[in-house]
N, C-alpha and C positions, 0 to 999 in steps of 0.2 A: 971776541969773535967765536969763542967756543959755544957749542950748542947748549950744554948744561942740562939741568933737570926739568926746566920749564920752557915751553915754546908757546908763542902766540900765533894764532892762525886767523886769517880772514880771506874770504873768496868773493869774487865778483862773478855774477851770472849773466848769461844772455838768454833770450827766449827762443825756443824751437817749437815746431808744430804750428797748427792753425792759430793765427793771431799772436804767436810767440808766448803762449800761456805757460808752457812747460819750461822750467829753469834748468839750465845745464852750466857746468863750469866753464869759465872763460879766462880766469886769472886766479892765481893763488899766491898769497904772501905768507911767509913764516918768519917770525922774529924770535930772538932769544930773550931771556929775562931782562936784559938791559936795552932792548929795542933794536939791537943790531940785526940787519936783514940777513937771514940765512938763505932765503929763497924768495924770489919774486919772478914769476913767469906767467906768460899768457899760455893758453891751452887751446889746441885745435879741437873744437867740439866734434863729436862723432856724427851729429846730425846737421842738416842745413839750418843755419841761423835765420830766423824770420823776424827777430827783433833784437837789435844790438843793445837797446836800453842805454845808449851812450850818455844821455843826460844824467843818469845815475851811475852806471857801471864804468864810464870812461872808456869803454871798449869800442873800437872801430874795426871795420873789415881789414884795414891796413895792419893793425896791431896783431891780428891773428894770422897773417900771412907768414908761413914758415914756422909757426909756433909748434912746440913739441906735441906729441900725441897725448891724449888723455891717459892712456895706460902708462906711459913713461912718467908723467907727472904724478899720477896716483901712486906709483911705486916709490918715487922719491919722498912724497909726503908721508906715506905709510912708514918708511924707514925713519924719518925724522920723529914721527909720533911714538914709535916703539919705546915702551918703558919710560915715557915722559908725561908730565902733567901738561895738558893742553888748555890754554887760556884763550878765551874769545868771547864774542857777543852773539847770542842766538846760534850756538854752534851746531844745533841739530840741522840747520839749513846748510852749513858748510860740509858737515859729514855726509849729508844726503847727496850734495853735489859731487863730492869726492867718491861716493859709494864706499865709504869706510865707516867703521864704528870704532869705539874706544870705550874702555871700562869706565863706568860713571864715577868711580872713586878717583879717576885720573883726569876728570874734567872740572874746570873752573869757568863757569859761564856767567858773565856779568849781567846777562838778561835774567838769570835765574836766582842770583844771590839776593835773598829776602831783604836785607837792610837797604838795598838800592831801590826797592819798590816804593819807598817813601817819596821818591822824586817823581813818581807817576801815579799818585793817589792809589797805591796798592796794586796797580797793574804792572805789566812788563815795561820797563823804561827803555827808551831808545838810547843808543850809544851816544848820539849827538847831545841829548839831554844830560846824560851822566857826565860827559866831558865838560859841559858848561857848568853844571851845578857842583861837581866834586873837584874837578881839576882846574876849573876856570879857564878852559881853552875852547876856542871855536873850531869845529871840524865840519866836514861835509858841506862846505859852502856851495859847492856845485857838484861836480862829479865826485864820486867816492874814490878814495885811494885805499886799496886793501892794505898797503903797508902802514899808512897812518892809522887805520881802524885797528889793525892788529897791535900796533904800539900803544894806542889809547887803552884798549882792553887790558893789556899787560900793565900799564901804569896804574889803572884802577885796581887791579889785583895786587900789585906790589904795595900800594898804599893801604890796603885792607887785609894783607896776607895773614897776619896773626889771628885776628878774630875769625876770619874766614876758615882758616885751618882748624880752629877750635870747633867749628860747626861740623867739620868732616870726621871728627873722632868718634 
């Protein structure tokens, strides 16, 4: 249950603005190195939601009722990230939604790790593809679970930690 040196993060977004084209944070999940959930919360968007993207995000209007403010959740996540290695998939999207940044030396992004690109013909692999090819598990059958996605990214990192860390030196 301890936080430890590594945390896995994944966010779910909803759409705001005309046609719901702009993404904002609606849920954030944080797990520790062993996949234990440290935080899993919905977030009240600051703007009016125009597309809940429920089929992907799993977010519904009911789930956001009474959710904590963006500012409150952002502060909690920033505190968890402080001085820790953050593991996730396509983390630039999560950091953008959280309006946070993190030192690149403290980021382990499964979408950016070069050896994983072999599973997508040299392009950026999806987390679902990596889970199937490397871990032999099926994820994202319907709505995404940010807890599951954070755990899968952490599992991928754990399985490849030694060679990955050698590339960071």
